[in-house]
N, C-alpha and C positions, 0 to 999 in steps of 0.2 A: 501545527501537528502534521505528520507526514502520512496521513491516510485519507482515503476518500470516505466522507460520511454518506449515509445511504437513506435509511427509512426516515422520512420527515416526522417531526413531532406534531406538525400541523394537521388539523382535520381538513379533509378535502373541501369542506364548505368555507374554510378560511383561505384556501389557496385560489389564485386567479386562474390557474390552469388545472383541469381535471387530470388526475393521474391515470394513464392508460392501462389496459388490462395486462400488458406484458411486464408491468412492474409489481404485480401482486405476488406476495410470498406467503408461505404457511408459517404459522407460529411455531416456535421451537418446542419439540416434545421428544419423548423417548428416554430409555434408560441411559444410553450413552451420554445424551445431553445432560441428564441429571447428575451423572458421574463427574463430568467436566465442571459443571456448575459448583458441585461440592468441593472439588479440588481447588478451584479458583477462590472460593470463599475461605476455605480452611487455611490456605497459604497466604491470604491477604494480598492477592495479586490483582493487578489492573489489566483489563483487556480492551483492545481497540474495538473488539466485537461489540462490547456494550457501550463504550464511550462514543463510538462512531455510529451507533445505531445500525449495524450492518444487517442487511436482509438475508445474508447467507449464514448467519450465526447458527440457526437450527441445523442446517446441512453439515456445516463444519464441525460443530460441537457434537452432533450426532455421530460423526465419523471419528470422534476422539481427538480433534485438533482444535487449536485456538491460537490467536495472535496476541502475545503478551505485550503489555505496554510498561516499560520500565521508567524509572526516574519520576514516579508519581503520576497523578492524573490531572495536574494543573499546569497549563502551558504559559510560557512568558510571552507568547505571541497571540495576536487577535485576528487570525485570518477570517475573511468574510464568509467562508464556506464551511468552517469546521465546527463540529458539535462538541469538541473537547473544551472544558472550562478554561477560561483565561484568568490569571491572577498571580498572586505570590505563592510559589510552590513551597511544599514542606521541605525541611532539610533532607539532604541525600541520605538514603538508607543503605548503608554499606553491606548489610546482610541480604539485600534483595537478590544479587546475582545467584547466591546459593539456593534461595527459595525458588527462583525460576527454574534452575537446573533440576531441583528435586521434583517440582511439579511436572516437568517434561518427562522425567524418569518414570513417575507414577502413572502418567498417561500412556507410556509405552508407544509414543508416536515415532514414525520413521522420519518425519519432517516437521520442523518447528519454525515459526515466524516470530520475530521480536521487533517491536517498534518502540518509539518513545515520544514524549512531549519535547518541545524545545526548552532548553534550560540556558538561556542567554545570560542569566545572572551569574552563572558559574564560570570561573576562570578557565576551566578545561572544557566548557560546553557540555559537560556530562560524558565526555569521551572515555574517561577512566572507568566509570561504571559500565559503560558499553563494553570496553575491553574485558573487564572482569567477568561480565555476564556471559559473553561469548566463550571465554575460556572455561568458565564453570560448567556451562552447558555441554561443551565438547568433552571435558574431562569425565563427567558423569554419564554422558550419553554418546560414546564414541561412534556409534553406528547411525546416529541421527544427523541428517543433513539440516542445515540452518540457513534461513534467509534473514537478513537484518535490514529493516526499513528505517534509514537514519535521517536525522535533520541535516541541514546544510553546514552546521557548525560555523556559520558566518564566513564560510570559505576558507577557514583556517586549515592549511594543509597538514600541519602537525597533528591536529585532532582527527582529520580524515585518515591520516596514516595509521593511527591507533587501530582503526577498524580493519585496515588492510593487514596490519601485523597480526591481528587476531584470526584472520583467514576463515571467515564464514564462506559457505559455498556460493551464496548469492548476496550481493549488496544492492539495495534499492534506495533510491532517493527520488521522490515524485516531483516532476516539473509542474504538475497539477493543471495548468492551463496554458494558453498561447501567450506569446510575448506581450501583445497589446493589453491584455487583461490582467497581467501579473500584479501590477501595482494595486489594482482594485481587489483582486481575489486573495492574494497572499500578503499584501500590505508590507510587512517587514522583510520579505524575501525579494530576491532579484533573479530574473530569468537567466541571464548569462552567468551569474554566480553559481546557480544550480547546475548549469551546463558544465562549468569548469570543475565542480565537484565530481560530476559523472565522469568527466575525462580523466581526472586524477585517479579515480577508482579503477578505471580501465587500464591506465598506464601502470597501475600497481598490480596488475594481473588478476583482477576480480572479474567475475561474471556479473554484469551490471544490468540493472533493471530500473524502469521509471514508469510513471503512470500519468494519465491525462483524464480530466473530467470534461464531459460535453454538456451543453445546455446552459452555458453562462453568457452566451452572446457571441461566441466565436464563429468565424466563417469557415467554410470547407477549405478554402485556400490556406487559411491560418493553421488549421489542423494538420494539413499535409506538410506545411513548412516546419511545424513543430516536430513531426515525424522525421523529416530530413535532418533537422538540427540534432535530434537524439541519435540518429544513426551516425552522423558526422562526429559526434562526441563519444562514440564507442559503446552505445547502449545495445545490449543483446536482447533484452526482453522488454516489451511495452504492453501495459494494460490500459484499456480505454473503456470507461464506464459513464453512466448517466449521473449527473449531479442532481441531488434532491435537497431542498431547503430544510435544514434541521429544525429551525424555529423562525418565528416572524422577525427576529433580530438579524437573521443572516440574509445573504444575497438571495433574491428571488430566482426561481427557475425561469430562464428565458424561453425555453422550449423543451419538449420531450422528443428525443432523437429516436427515429424509427429503427427497429432492429436491422432493416436492410441497409441503412446508412452505416451502422456499426460493422456490418459484414463487408461493406465497401472499403472502409478504413483498414480492416484486416488484410484485404487483398493488396491495398496500396502499401501497407507496411512491409509485407513480404516481398512485394516487387522492388521496394527500396533496399532490400537486403537485410532487414531486421530478422534475427534468428527465431524469435517467438513473439507472436502478436496475439494477445487475448483481448477480444473486443466484443462487447455486448452490453445491453442496458444495466444488468445486475452485476457486471464485472467490477470487482474491487481489487486492490493491490495484492491481497493475500489469497484471492480465489484461485484454486488449482495450482498454488505456488509449488507444490511438490513436483509438478511436471516442469516447472520453469528452471529447475536445477540442471536438466538434461540437455546438453548442447545438441542442436539439430533436431530435437524431438518435434517442436512446433512446425518447423519448416517441412520436415518429412511428412507429417500428418497433412499439412496443407497441400503438398504436391500429390499425395495419394487421393485426396478429395477431388482435386482438379482432374486427375487421370480417370477417376471413377465417373465423374460428371461428363467428361469427354466421351468415354466409351458408351455411356447410357444415351448420349445425344446422337 
């Protein structure tokens, strides 16, 4: 699955490390939240917000936005970090693209995010449904910007090209972790294959995005090297967030990274030349994604913050 899981199903008494105060979030409430909940249920849609146990679900759904997950809610891969179920997926639902497009229309959102499970059993890797969904969303919602958080399609360039041909505003594929930990964390994925997918997207003219989880045993030097690798392969936007263990069957949390360290990686990312760096304990791939569409926005905001801090000092 191509999304960062967040709120753990474990009770703190079952976890070896107590969750710090900065990872506490409020339960979802409010009329807008209920409205999105009803739309998702009525249209029989899947969201990574629910499947990934996202802590920002209340905030995002309360603002009338959600990250839709296409191609079912069962993944063919068994990543050590991901809360999405693994198994034999249901047959492809060819009506799904139109249902997603209609839900986005009814939500009246300015920006939408779509992701999917991996469908390695399909000859096209699910890329045809991806293409159809992007086109359906854009046809029904011409003023809505769109981010697509895609699988690696096993590095198949023809399948990646289908995403490029559909032309969403942002294409994201998460590297998830550092090179050394990839085999343990992502299992069926490959670090450099994902980097090649990102490069292919960039060469195809896309605005490219990727995400990293911290707290799996990586070192500071490895995180910085990963940021360099992402930059070198054309990535425009990077999200950095805290990994939390979804269930006892998943990889344990090695440590909870302090917000100050996340702030340091944000600085390093910008210094390396990345256009937008979103870094914090509760940051997930889709968090604030409506701003990730805008070239130069993140870097300009960062420079303004630095100028303000310098003048205050």
